[in-house]
PyMOL Python script that loads the backbone (N, CA, C, O; Angstrom):
from pymol import cmd

cmd.read_pdbstr("""\
ATOM      1  N   MET A   1      -4.518  -3.609  -8.181  1.00  0.00           N
ATOM      2  CA  MET A   1      -4.474  -2.899  -6.529  1.00  0.00           C
ATOM      3  C   MET A   1      -4.599  -1.089  -7.069  1.00  0.00           C
ATOM      4  O   MET A   1      -4.133  -0.544  -8.069  1.00  0.00           O
ATOM      5  N   ARG A   2      -5.239  -0.656  -6.188  1.00  0.00           N
ATOM      6  CA  ARG A   2      -5.417   0.873  -6.262  1.00  0.00           C
ATOM      7  C   ARG A   2      -4.092   1.524  -6.354  1.00  0.00           C
ATOM      8  O   ARG A   2      -3.191   1.086  -5.638  1.00  0.00           O
ATOM      9  N   LYS A   3      -3.864   2.529  -7.159  1.00  0.00           N
ATOM     10  CA  LYS A   3      -2.361   3.472  -6.868  1.00  0.00           C
ATOM     11  C   LYS A   3      -2.715   4.493  -5.883  1.00  0.00           C
ATOM     12  O   LYS A   3      -3.815   4.993  -6.114  1.00  0.00           O
ATOM     13  N   ARG A   4      -1.993   5.040  -4.653  1.00  0.00           N
ATOM     14  CA  ARG A   4      -1.765   5.858  -3.850  1.00  0.00           C
ATOM     15  C   ARG A   4      -1.784   7.204  -4.495  1.00  0.00           C
ATOM     16  O   ARG A   4      -1.514   7.273  -5.694  1.00  0.00           O
ATOM     17  N   ALA A   5      -2.080   8.295  -3.809  1.00  0.00           N
ATOM     18  CA  ALA A   5      -1.863   9.536  -4.073  1.00  0.00           C
ATOM     19  C   ALA A   5      -0.288   9.587  -3.683  1.00  0.00           C
ATOM     20  O   ALA A   5       0.058   8.709  -2.893  1.00  0.00           O
ATOM     21  N   PRO A   6       0.720  10.493  -4.124  1.00  0.00           N
ATOM     22  CA  PRO A   6       1.975  10.908  -3.878  1.00  0.00           C
ATOM     23  C   PRO A   6       1.747  11.521  -2.475  1.00  0.00           C
ATOM     24  O   PRO A   6       0.644  12.018  -2.245  1.00  0.00           O
ATOM     25  N   LEU A   7       2.677  11.524  -1.547  1.00  0.00           N
ATOM     26  CA  LEU A   7       2.589  11.503  -0.149  1.00  0.00           C
ATOM     27  C   LEU A   7       3.494  13.285  -0.240  1.00  0.00           C
ATOM     28  O   LEU A   7       4.191  13.786  -1.123  1.00  0.00           O
ATOM     29  N   ASP A   8       3.073  13.759   1.019  1.00  0.00           N
ATOM     30  CA  ASP A   8       4.086  15.165   1.161  1.00  0.00           C
ATOM     31  C   ASP A   8       4.563  15.159   1.975  1.00  0.00           C
ATOM     32  O   ASP A   8       3.753  15.135   2.902  1.00  0.00           O
ATOM     33  N   ILE A   9       5.953  15.171   2.445  1.00  0.00           N
ATOM     34  CA  ILE A   9       7.090  14.199   2.823  1.00  0.00           C
ATOM     35  C   ILE A   9       7.865  15.150   3.645  1.00  0.00           C
ATOM     36  O   ILE A   9       8.280  15.921   2.780  1.00  0.00           O
ATOM     37  N   PHE A  10       8.285  15.545   4.690  1.00  0.00           N
ATOM     38  CA  PHE A  10       8.922  16.651   5.393  1.00  0.00           C
ATOM     39  C   PHE A  10      10.136  15.897   6.196  1.00  0.00           C
ATOM     40  O   PHE A  10       9.788  15.143   7.104  1.00  0.00           O
ATOM     41  N   ALA A  11      11.412  16.033   5.952  1.00  0.00           N
ATOM     42  CA  ALA A  11      12.301  15.895   6.295  1.00  0.00           C
ATOM     43  C   ALA A  11      12.945  16.446   7.651  1.00  0.00           C
ATOM     44  O   ALA A  11      13.639  17.130   6.899  1.00  0.00           O
ATOM     45  N   SER A  12      13.518  16.916   9.337  1.00  0.00           N
ATOM     46  CA  SER A  12      13.133  17.540   9.511  1.00  0.00           C
ATOM     47  C   SER A  12      14.862  17.625  10.011  1.00  0.00           C
ATOM     48  O   SER A  12      15.532  16.603  10.153  1.00  0.00           O
ATOM     49  N   SER A  13      15.226  18.549  10.161  1.00  0.00           N
ATOM     50  CA  SER A  13      16.614  19.047  10.614  1.00  0.00           C
ATOM     51  C   SER A  13      17.052  19.949  11.375  1.00  0.00           C
ATOM     52  O   SER A  13      16.551  21.073  11.412  1.00  0.00           O
ATOM     53  N   ALA A  14      18.109  19.559  12.132  1.00  0.00           N
ATOM     54  CA  ALA A  14      18.519  20.634  13.322  1.00  0.00           C
ATOM     55  C   ALA A  14      19.352  22.384  12.534  1.00  0.00           C
ATOM     56  O   ALA A  14      20.450  22.676  12.058  1.00  0.00           O
ATOM     57  N   PRO A  15      18.323  22.963  12.740  1.00  0.00           N
ATOM     58  CA  PRO A  15      19.306  24.483  11.889  1.00  0.00           C
ATOM     59  C   PRO A  15      20.415  24.359  11.082  1.00  0.00           C
ATOM     60  O   PRO A  15      21.285  23.683  11.631  1.00  0.00           O
ATOM     61  N   GLY A  16      20.783  24.849   9.729  1.00  0.00           N
ATOM     62  CA  GLY A  16      21.814  25.129   9.743  1.00  0.00           C
ATOM     63  C   GLY A  16      22.182  23.181   8.761  1.00  0.00           C
ATOM     64  O   GLY A  16      23.172  23.104   8.034  1.00  0.00           O
ATOM     65  N   LEU A  17      21.483  22.231   8.901  1.00  0.00           N
ATOM     66  CA  LEU A  17      21.971  20.694   8.328  1.00  0.00           C
ATOM     67  C   LEU A  17      20.832  21.367   7.369  1.00  0.00           C
ATOM     68  O   LEU A  17      21.478  20.625   6.629  1.00  0.00           O
ATOM     69  N   GLU A  18      20.010  21.881   6.775  1.00  0.00           N
ATOM     70  CA  GLU A  18      18.858  21.268   5.596  1.00  0.00           C
ATOM     71  C   GLU A  18      19.256  21.160   4.320  1.00  0.00           C
ATOM     72  O   GLU A  18      18.551  20.602   3.479  1.00  0.00           O
ATOM     73  N   ARG A  19      20.519  21.723   4.027  1.00  0.00           N
ATOM     74  CA  ARG A  19      21.423  21.565   2.612  1.00  0.00           C
ATOM     75  C   ARG A  19      22.031  20.072   2.689  1.00  0.00           C
ATOM     76  O   ARG A  19      21.815  19.279   1.772  1.00  0.00           O
ATOM     77  N   ILE A  20      22.643  19.790   3.589  1.00  0.00           N
ATOM     78  CA  ILE A  20      22.963  18.785   3.982  1.00  0.00           C
ATOM     79  C   ILE A  20      21.740  17.744   3.729  1.00  0.00           C
ATOM     80  O   ILE A  20      21.718  17.389   2.551  1.00  0.00           O
ATOM     81  N   VAL A  21      21.077  17.366   4.243  1.00  0.00           N
ATOM     82  CA  VAL A  21      19.338  16.675   4.259  1.00  0.00           C
ATOM     83  C   VAL A  21      19.131  16.886   2.579  1.00  0.00           C
ATOM     84  O   VAL A  21      18.983  15.951   1.793  1.00  0.00           O
ATOM     85  N   ALA A  22      19.153  18.131   2.260  1.00  0.00           N
ATOM     86  CA  ALA A  22      18.707  18.085   1.235  1.00  0.00           C
ATOM     87  C   ALA A  22      19.786  17.408   0.122  1.00  0.00           C
ATOM     88  O   ALA A  22      19.051  16.795  -0.652  1.00  0.00           O
ATOM     89  N   GLU A  23      21.087  17.244  -0.289  1.00  0.00           N
ATOM     90  CA  GLU A  23      22.150  16.605  -0.509  1.00  0.00           C
ATOM     91  C   GLU A  23      21.639  14.471  -0.459  1.00  0.00           C
ATOM     92  O   GLU A  23      21.821  13.554  -1.261  1.00  0.00           O
ATOM     93  N   GLU A  24      21.074  14.549   0.738  1.00  0.00           N
ATOM     94  CA  GLU A  24      21.323  13.197   0.879  1.00  0.00           C
ATOM     95  C   GLU A  24      20.235  12.444   0.051  1.00  0.00           C
ATOM     96  O   GLU A  24      20.383  11.388  -0.564  1.00  0.00           O
ATOM     97  N   ILE A  25      18.573  13.572   0.218  1.00  0.00           N
ATOM     98  CA  ILE A  25      17.704  13.265  -0.600  1.00  0.00           C
ATOM     99  C   ILE A  25      17.969  12.796  -2.270  1.00  0.00           C
ATOM    100  O   ILE A  25      17.644  11.763  -2.857  1.00  0.00           O
ATOM    101  N   GLN A  26      18.558  13.785  -2.654  1.00  0.00           N
ATOM    102  CA  GLN A  26      19.046  14.225  -3.897  1.00  0.00           C
ATOM    103  C   GLN A  26      20.107  12.618  -4.480  1.00  0.00           C
ATOM    104  O   GLN A  26      20.166  12.190  -5.633  1.00  0.00           O
ATOM    105  N   GLN A  27      20.855  12.007  -3.165  1.00  0.00           N
ATOM    106  CA  GLN A  27      21.348  11.206  -3.613  1.00  0.00           C
ATOM    107  C   GLN A  27      20.954   9.602  -3.692  1.00  0.00           C
ATOM    108  O   GLN A  27      21.449   8.680  -4.341  1.00  0.00           O
ATOM    109  N   LEU A  28      19.789   9.664  -2.703  1.00  0.00           N
ATOM    110  CA  LEU A  28      19.045   8.978  -3.304  1.00  0.00           C
ATOM    111  C   LEU A  28      17.886   8.774  -4.211  1.00  0.00           C
ATOM    112  O   LEU A  28      17.017   7.903  -4.182  1.00  0.00           O
ATOM    113  N   GLY A  29      18.016   9.489  -4.795  1.00  0.00           N
ATOM    114  CA  GLY A  29      17.217   9.678  -6.495  1.00  0.00           C
ATOM    115  C   GLY A  29      15.942  10.189  -6.148  1.00  0.00           C
ATOM    116  O   GLY A  29      14.906   9.679  -6.575  1.00  0.00           O
ATOM    117  N   ILE A  30      15.967  11.232  -5.348  1.00  0.00           N
ATOM    118  CA  ILE A  30      14.336  11.697  -5.175  1.00  0.00           C
ATOM    119  C   ILE A  30      14.878  13.205  -5.865  1.00  0.00           C
ATOM    120  O   ILE A  30      15.930  13.831  -5.728  1.00  0.00           O
ATOM    121  N   THR A  31      13.466  13.493  -6.771  1.00  0.00           N
ATOM    122  CA  THR A  31      14.127  15.028  -7.214  1.00  0.00           C
ATOM    123  C   THR A  31      12.957  15.982  -7.488  1.00  0.00           C
ATOM    124  O   THR A  31      12.009  15.711  -8.224  1.00  0.00           O
ATOM    125  N   GLY A  32      13.097  16.919  -6.938  1.00  0.00           N
ATOM    126  CA  GLY A  32      12.045  18.277  -6.758  1.00  0.00           C
ATOM    127  C   GLY A  32      11.692  18.224  -5.298  1.00  0.00           C
ATOM    128  O   GLY A  32      10.545  18.228  -4.852  1.00  0.00           O
ATOM    129  N   ALA A  33      13.074  18.161  -4.439  1.00  0.00           N
ATOM    130  CA  ALA A  33      12.878  17.953  -2.702  1.00  0.00           C
ATOM    131  C   ALA A  33      13.343  20.047  -2.453  1.00  0.00           C
ATOM    132  O   ALA A  33      14.427  20.359  -2.946  1.00  0.00           O
ATOM    133  N   LYS A  34      12.916  20.661  -2.086  1.00  0.00           N
ATOM    134  CA  LYS A  34      12.537  21.992  -1.310  1.00  0.00           C
ATOM    135  C   LYS A  34      13.005  22.211   0.055  1.00  0.00           C
ATOM    136  O   LYS A  34      12.335  21.954   1.056  1.00  0.00           O
ATOM    137  N   GLN A  35      14.670  22.898   0.052  1.00  0.00           N
ATOM    138  CA  GLN A  35      14.805  23.201   1.692  1.00  0.00           C
ATOM    139  C   GLN A  35      14.265  24.485   2.023  1.00  0.00           C
ATOM    140  O   GLN A  35      14.454  25.563   1.458  1.00  0.00           O
ATOM    141  N   ILE A  36      13.461  24.170   3.169  1.00  0.00           N
ATOM    142  CA  ILE A  36      12.794  25.376   3.536  1.00  0.00           C
ATOM    143  C   ILE A  36      13.463  25.274   5.383  1.00  0.00           C
ATOM    144  O   ILE A  36      13.989  24.277   5.878  1.00  0.00           O
ATOM    145  N   GLU A  37      13.231  26.570   6.056  1.00  0.00           N
ATOM    146  CA  GLU A  37      14.001  26.685   7.346  1.00  0.00           C
ATOM    147  C   GLU A  37      13.214  24.955   8.470  1.00  0.00           C
ATOM    148  O   GLU A  37      12.203  24.485   8.990  1.00  0.00           O
ATOM    149  N   GLY A  38      14.258  24.794   8.274  1.00  0.00           N
ATOM    150  CA  GLY A  38      14.034  23.561   9.231  1.00  0.00           C
ATOM    151  C   GLY A  38      13.976  22.153   8.904  1.00  0.00           C
ATOM    152  O   GLY A  38      13.805  21.187   9.647  1.00  0.00           O
ATOM    153  N   GLY A  39      14.152  22.217   7.637  1.00  0.00           N
ATOM    154  CA  GLY A  39      13.997  20.895   6.977  1.00  0.00           C
ATOM    155  C   GLY A  39      14.194  20.964   5.290  1.00  0.00           C
ATOM    156  O   GLY A  39      14.664  21.921   4.676  1.00  0.00           O
ATOM    157  N   VAL A  40      13.593  19.391   4.576  1.00  0.00           N
ATOM    158  CA  VAL A  40      13.579  19.289   3.629  1.00  0.00           C
ATOM    159  C   VAL A  40      12.084  18.775   2.896  1.00  0.00           C
ATOM    160  O   VAL A  40      12.043  17.558   2.713  1.00  0.00           O
ATOM    161  N   ILE A  41      10.817  19.574   2.441  1.00  0.00           N
ATOM    162  CA  ILE A  41       9.742  19.345   1.438  1.00  0.00           C
ATOM    163  C   ILE A  41      10.285  18.120   0.251  1.00  0.00           C
ATOM    164  O   ILE A  41      11.225  18.117  -0.544  1.00  0.00           O
ATOM    165  N   PHE A  42       9.295  17.207   0.542  1.00  0.00           N
ATOM    166  CA  PHE A  42       9.737  16.373  -1.554  1.00  0.00           C
ATOM    167  C   PHE A  42       8.108  15.610  -1.109  1.00  0.00           C
ATOM    168  O   PHE A  42       7.651  15.492   0.028  1.00  0.00           O
ATOM    169  N   THR A  43       7.455  15.160  -2.459  1.00  0.00           N
ATOM    170  CA  THR A  43       6.790  13.971  -2.747  1.00  0.00           C
ATOM    171  C   THR A  43       7.487  13.251  -2.587  1.00  0.00           C
ATOM    172  O   THR A  43       8.696  13.265  -2.356  1.00  0.00           O
ATOM    173  N   GLY A  44       6.397  12.145  -2.757  1.00  0.00           N
ATOM    174  CA  GLY A  44       7.021  10.499  -3.024  1.00  0.00           C
ATOM    175  C   GLY A  44       6.163   9.096  -2.375  1.00  0.00           C
ATOM    176  O   GLY A  44       5.594   9.185  -1.286  1.00  0.00           O
ATOM    177  N   ASP A  45       6.153   8.165  -2.961  1.00  0.00           N
ATOM    178  CA  ASP A  45       5.287   7.035  -2.508  1.00  0.00           C
ATOM    179  C   ASP A  45       5.512   6.364  -1.495  1.00  0.00           C
ATOM    180  O   ASP A  45       6.546   6.815  -1.005  1.00  0.00           O
ATOM    181  N   LEU A  46       5.107   5.484  -0.857  1.00  0.00           N
ATOM    182  CA  LEU A  46       5.453   4.571   0.271  1.00  0.00           C
ATOM    183  C   LEU A  46       7.357   4.082   0.306  1.00  0.00           C
ATOM    184  O   LEU A  46       8.217   4.109   1.186  1.00  0.00           O
ATOM    185  N   THR A  47       7.341   3.746  -0.878  1.00  0.00           N
ATOM    186  CA  THR A  47       9.377   3.541  -1.285  1.00  0.00           C
ATOM    187  C   THR A  47      10.196   4.209  -1.112  1.00  0.00           C
ATOM    188  O   THR A  47      11.360   3.902  -0.854  1.00  0.00           O
ATOM    189  N   ARG A  48       9.572   5.628  -1.262  1.00  0.00           N
ATOM    190  CA  ARG A  48      10.754   6.882  -1.004  1.00  0.00           C
ATOM    191  C   ARG A  48      10.613   6.971   0.610  1.00  0.00           C
ATOM    192  O   ARG A  48      11.617   7.107   1.310  1.00  0.00           O
ATOM    193  N   LEU A  49       9.572   6.904   1.048  1.00  0.00           N
ATOM    194  CA  LEU A  49       9.441   7.283   2.464  1.00  0.00           C
ATOM    195  C   LEU A  49      10.273   6.534   3.323  1.00  0.00           C
ATOM    196  O   LEU A  49      11.072   6.944   4.165  1.00  0.00           O
ATOM    197  N   TYR A  50       9.897   5.058   2.908  1.00  0.00           N
ATOM    198  CA  TYR A  50      11.263   3.785   3.377  1.00  0.00           C
ATOM    199  C   TYR A  50      12.563   4.513   3.334  1.00  0.00           C
ATOM    200  O   TYR A  50      13.405   4.946   4.120  1.00  0.00           O
ATOM    201  N   GLU A  51      12.343   4.449   2.077  1.00  0.00           N
ATOM    202  CA  GLU A  51      14.053   5.101   1.945  1.00  0.00           C
ATOM    203  C   GLU A  51      14.859   6.252   2.868  1.00  0.00           C
ATOM    204  O   GLU A  51      15.892   6.173   3.532  1.00  0.00           O
ATOM    205  N   ALA A  52      13.936   7.344   2.614  1.00  0.00           N
ATOM    206  CA  ALA A  52      14.283   8.205   3.101  1.00  0.00           C
ATOM    207  C   ALA A  52      14.501   8.376   4.925  1.00  0.00           C
ATOM    208  O   ALA A  52      15.202   9.199   5.513  1.00  0.00           O
ATOM    209  N   ASN A  53      13.381   6.968   5.671  1.00  0.00           N
ATOM    210  CA  ASN A  53      13.830   6.854   6.606  1.00  0.00           C
ATOM    211  C   ASN A  53      14.576   6.044   7.306  1.00  0.00           C
ATOM    212  O   ASN A  53      14.646   5.857   8.521  1.00  0.00           O
ATOM    213  N   LEU A  54      15.138   5.571   6.401  1.00  0.00           N
ATOM    214  CA  LEU A  54      16.271   4.207   6.372  1.00  0.00           C
ATOM    215  C   LEU A  54      17.865   4.451   6.239  1.00  0.00           C
ATOM    216  O   LEU A  54      18.824   3.840   6.709  1.00  0.00           O
ATOM    217  N   HIS A  55      17.746   5.755   5.291  1.00  0.00           N
ATOM    218  CA  HIS A  55      18.991   6.150   4.820  1.00  0.00           C
ATOM    219  C   HIS A  55      19.472   7.740   4.910  1.00  0.00           C
ATOM    220  O   HIS A  55      20.601   8.087   4.561  1.00  0.00           O
ATOM    221  N   LEU A  56      18.311   8.810   5.506  1.00  0.00           N
ATOM    222  CA  LEU A  56      19.410   9.817   5.660  1.00  0.00           C
ATOM    223  C   LEU A  56      19.485  10.018   7.130  1.00  0.00           C
ATOM    224  O   LEU A  56      18.623   9.793   7.979  1.00  0.00           O
ATOM    225  N   ARG A  57      20.846  10.550   7.279  1.00  0.00           N
ATOM    226  CA  ARG A  57      21.687  10.114   8.121  1.00  0.00           C
ATOM    227  C   ARG A  57      21.281  12.127   8.908  1.00  0.00           C
ATOM    228  O   ARG A  57      21.109  12.224  10.123  1.00  0.00           O
ATOM    229  N   ALA A  58      21.223  13.074   8.248  1.00  0.00           N
ATOM    230  CA  ALA A  58      21.536  13.958   8.506  1.00  0.00           C
ATOM    231  C   ALA A  58      19.961  14.197   9.015  1.00  0.00           C
ATOM    232  O   ALA A  58      19.833  14.170  10.239  1.00  0.00           O
ATOM    233  N   ALA A  59      18.950  14.387   8.367  1.00  0.00           N
ATOM    234  CA  ALA A  59      17.389  14.435   9.110  1.00  0.00           C
ATOM    235  C   ALA A  59      17.377  13.423  10.871  1.00  0.00           C
ATOM    236  O   ALA A  59      17.737  12.310  11.256  1.00  0.00           O
ATOM    237  N   SER A  60      16.713  14.694  11.491  1.00  0.00           N
ATOM    238  CA  SER A  60      16.545  14.146  12.716  1.00  0.00           C
ATOM    239  C   SER A  60      14.820  12.965  12.780  1.00  0.00           C
ATOM    240  O   SER A  60      14.559  12.063  13.575  1.00  0.00           O
ATOM    241  N   ARG A  61      13.963  13.513  11.579  1.00  0.00           N
ATOM    242  CA  ARG A  61      12.935  12.744  11.781  1.00  0.00           C
ATOM    243  C   ARG A  61      12.338  12.716  10.421  1.00  0.00           C
ATOM    244  O   ARG A  61      12.922  13.574   9.759  1.00  0.00           O
ATOM    245  N   VAL A  62      11.492  12.152   9.754  1.00  0.00           N
ATOM    246  CA  VAL A  62      10.660  11.803   8.223  1.00  0.00           C
ATOM    247  C   VAL A  62       9.407  11.822   8.439  1.00  0.00           C
ATOM    248  O   VAL A  62       8.937  10.692   8.569  1.00  0.00           O
ATOM    249  N   VAL A  63       8.556  12.801   8.543  1.00  0.00           N
ATOM    250  CA  VAL A  63       6.971  12.645   8.422  1.00  0.00           C
ATOM    251  C   VAL A  63       6.244  12.790   7.278  1.00  0.00           C
ATOM    252  O   VAL A  63       6.795  12.936   6.187  1.00  0.00           O
ATOM    253  N   VAL A  64       5.000  12.763   7.426  1.00  0.00           N
ATOM    254  CA  VAL A  64       4.329  12.630   6.391  1.00  0.00           C
ATOM    255  C   VAL A  64       2.958  13.571   6.655  1.00  0.00           C
ATOM    256  O   VAL A  64       2.396  13.429   7.741  1.00  0.00           O
ATOM    257  N   ARG A  65       2.443  14.473   5.741  1.00  0.00           N
ATOM    258  CA  ARG A  65       1.197  15.613   6.047  1.00  0.00           C
ATOM    259  C   ARG A  65      -0.293  14.447   5.504  1.00  0.00           C
ATOM    260  O   ARG A  65      -0.716  14.097   4.403  1.00  0.00           O
ATOM    261  N   VAL A  66      -0.725  14.144   6.993  1.00  0.00           N
ATOM    262  CA  VAL A  66      -1.823  12.973   6.447  1.00  0.00           C
ATOM    263  C   VAL A  66      -3.044  14.375   6.875  1.00  0.00           C
ATOM    264  O   VAL A  66      -4.152  13.973   7.230  1.00  0.00           O
ATOM    265  N   ALA A  67      -2.842  15.882   6.839  1.00  0.00           N
ATOM    266  CA  ALA A  67      -4.066  16.337   6.840  1.00  0.00           C
ATOM    267  C   ALA A  67      -3.587  17.833   6.817  1.00  0.00           C
ATOM    268  O   ALA A  67      -2.368  18.006   6.796  1.00  0.00           O
ATOM    269  N   GLU A  68      -4.452  18.993   6.818  1.00  0.00           N
ATOM    270  CA  GLU A  68      -4.001  20.385   6.818  1.00  0.00           C
ATOM    271  C   GLU A  68      -5.443  21.451   7.286  1.00  0.00           C
ATOM    272  O   GLU A  68      -6.441  21.686   6.605  1.00  0.00           O
ATOM    273  N   PHE A  69      -5.191  21.820   8.318  1.00  0.00           N
ATOM    274  CA  PHE A  69      -6.387  22.405   8.297  1.00  0.00           C
ATOM    275  C   PHE A  69      -5.901  23.609   9.625  1.00  0.00           C
ATOM    276  O   PHE A  69      -4.968  23.444  10.411  1.00  0.00           O
ATOM    277  N   HIS A  70      -7.031  25.050   9.557  1.00  0.00           N
ATOM    278  CA  HIS A  70      -5.924  25.718  10.970  1.00  0.00           C
ATOM    279  C   HIS A  70      -7.044  25.327  12.288  1.00  0.00           C
ATOM    280  O   HIS A  70      -8.176  24.845  12.251  1.00  0.00           O
ATOM    281  N   ALA A  71      -6.491  25.607  13.022  1.00  0.00           N
ATOM    282  CA  ALA A  71      -6.958  25.542  14.193  1.00  0.00           C
ATOM    283  C   ALA A  71      -6.412  26.662  15.883  1.00  0.00           C
ATOM    284  O   ALA A  71      -5.308  26.567  16.418  1.00  0.00           O
ATOM    285  N   SER A  72      -7.333  27.420  16.265  1.00  0.00           N
ATOM    286  CA  SER A  72      -6.873  28.438  16.996  1.00  0.00           C
ATOM    287  C   SER A  72      -6.604  27.952  18.468  1.00  0.00           C
ATOM    288  O   SER A  72      -5.708  28.448  19.151  1.00  0.00           O
ATOM    289  N   SER A  73      -7.266  27.154  18.824  1.00  0.00           N
ATOM    290  CA  SER A  73      -7.205  26.337  20.081  1.00  0.00           C
ATOM    291  C   SER A  73      -7.045  25.011  20.296  1.00  0.00           C
ATOM    292  O   SER A  73      -7.201  24.417  19.229  1.00  0.00           O
ATOM    293  N   PHE A  74      -6.790  24.233  21.245  1.00  0.00           N
ATOM    294  CA  PHE A  74      -6.695  22.870  21.438  1.00  0.00           C
ATOM    295  C   PHE A  74      -7.645  22.014  20.882  1.00  0.00           C
ATOM    296  O   PHE A  74      -7.475  21.116  20.058  1.00  0.00           O
ATOM    297  N   HIS A  75      -9.341  22.649  21.789  1.00  0.00           N
ATOM    298  CA  HIS A  75     -10.374  22.127  21.378  1.00  0.00           C
ATOM    299  C   HIS A  75     -10.739  22.231  20.227  1.00  0.00           C
ATOM    300  O   HIS A  75     -11.748  21.581  19.953  1.00  0.00           O
ATOM    301  N   GLU A  76     -10.221  22.906  19.307  1.00  0.00           N
ATOM    302  CA  GLU A  76     -10.433  23.027  17.997  1.00  0.00           C
ATOM    303  C   GLU A  76      -9.771  21.686  17.082  1.00  0.00           C
ATOM    304  O   GLU A  76     -10.295  20.819  16.383  1.00  0.00           O
ATOM    305  N   LEU A  77      -8.192  22.032  17.517  1.00  0.00           N
ATOM    306  CA  LEU A  77      -7.325  20.780  17.035  1.00  0.00           C
ATOM    307  C   LEU A  77      -7.990  19.820  17.516  1.00  0.00           C
ATOM    308  O   LEU A  77      -8.459  19.275  16.517  1.00  0.00           O
ATOM    309  N   GLU A  78      -8.280  19.347  18.274  1.00  0.00           N
ATOM    310  CA  GLU A  78      -8.865  17.636  18.981  1.00  0.00           C
ATOM    311  C   GLU A  78      -9.941  17.261  17.947  1.00  0.00           C
ATOM    312  O   GLU A  78     -10.004  16.143  17.437  1.00  0.00           O
ATOM    313  N   ARG A  79     -10.831  18.334  17.658  1.00  0.00           N
ATOM    314  CA  ARG A  79     -12.045  17.954  17.435  1.00  0.00           C
ATOM    315  C   ARG A  79     -12.084  18.245  15.623  1.00  0.00           C
ATOM    316  O   ARG A  79     -13.212  18.313  15.136  1.00  0.00           O
ATOM    317  N   ARG A  80     -11.033  18.389  14.790  1.00  0.00           N
ATOM    318  CA  ARG A  80     -10.709  18.426  13.408  1.00  0.00           C
ATOM    319  C   ARG A  80      -9.935  17.598  13.516  1.00  0.00           C
ATOM    320  O   ARG A  80     -10.131  16.768  12.628  1.00  0.00           O
ATOM    321  N   ALA A  81      -9.007  17.300  14.221  1.00  0.00           N
ATOM    322  CA  ALA A  81      -7.972  15.474  14.276  1.00  0.00           C
ATOM    323  C   ALA A  81      -8.891  14.338  13.881  1.00  0.00           C
ATOM    324  O   ALA A  81      -8.777  13.606  12.898  1.00  0.00           O
ATOM    325  N   LYS A  82     -10.181  14.315  15.186  1.00  0.00           N
ATOM    326  CA  LYS A  82     -10.910  13.581  14.838  1.00  0.00           C
ATOM    327  C   LYS A  82     -11.421  13.124  13.446  1.00  0.00           C
ATOM    328  O   LYS A  82     -11.385  11.940  13.113  1.00  0.00           O
ATOM    329  N   ARG A  83     -11.852  14.012  12.725  1.00  0.00           N
ATOM    330  CA  ARG A  83     -12.227  13.911  11.089  1.00  0.00           C
ATOM    331  C   ARG A  83     -11.311  13.031  10.457  1.00  0.00           C
ATOM    332  O   ARG A  83     -11.663  12.352   9.493  1.00  0.00           O
ATOM    333  N   ILE A  84     -10.242  12.993  10.893  1.00  0.00           N
ATOM    334  CA  ILE A  84      -9.056  12.549   9.966  1.00  0.00           C
ATOM    335  C   ILE A  84      -9.654  11.032   9.506  1.00  0.00           C
ATOM    336  O   ILE A  84     -10.165  10.197  10.253  1.00  0.00           O
ATOM    337  N   PRO A  85      -9.439  10.939   8.090  1.00  0.00           N
ATOM    338  CA  PRO A  85      -9.635   9.317   8.155  1.00  0.00           C
ATOM    339  C   PRO A  85      -8.847   8.417   8.779  1.00  0.00           C
ATOM    340  O   PRO A  85      -9.404   7.390   8.393  1.00  0.00           O
ATOM    341  N   TRP A  86      -7.661   7.929   9.691  1.00  0.00           N
ATOM    342  CA  TRP A  86      -6.891   7.682  10.052  1.00  0.00           C
ATOM    343  C   TRP A  86      -6.797   6.459   9.894  1.00  0.00           C
ATOM    344  O   TRP A  86      -5.806   5.857  10.310  1.00  0.00           O
TER     345      TRP A  86
END
""", "prot")
cmd.dss("prot")
cmd.show_as("cartoon", "prot")
cmd.util.cbc("prot")
cmd.orient("prot")
């Protein structure tokens, strides 16, 4: 089985709860998490993603970055999003 690349994961939170989310992530044994405005970013595999979704209480969402690009209009966003190998 092919090993997958680490995922860029973002646990979003209400303003002021970033520290609590970071502590919860640390309690899961995930290292390297970084607090930013609006949540906490970290990397991990699918297991870490599932654990975060299941156990984080202060986070409102846990999402994964699937691509990164600049779009200055909705049309451009739509066009670039169609190119992502979903």
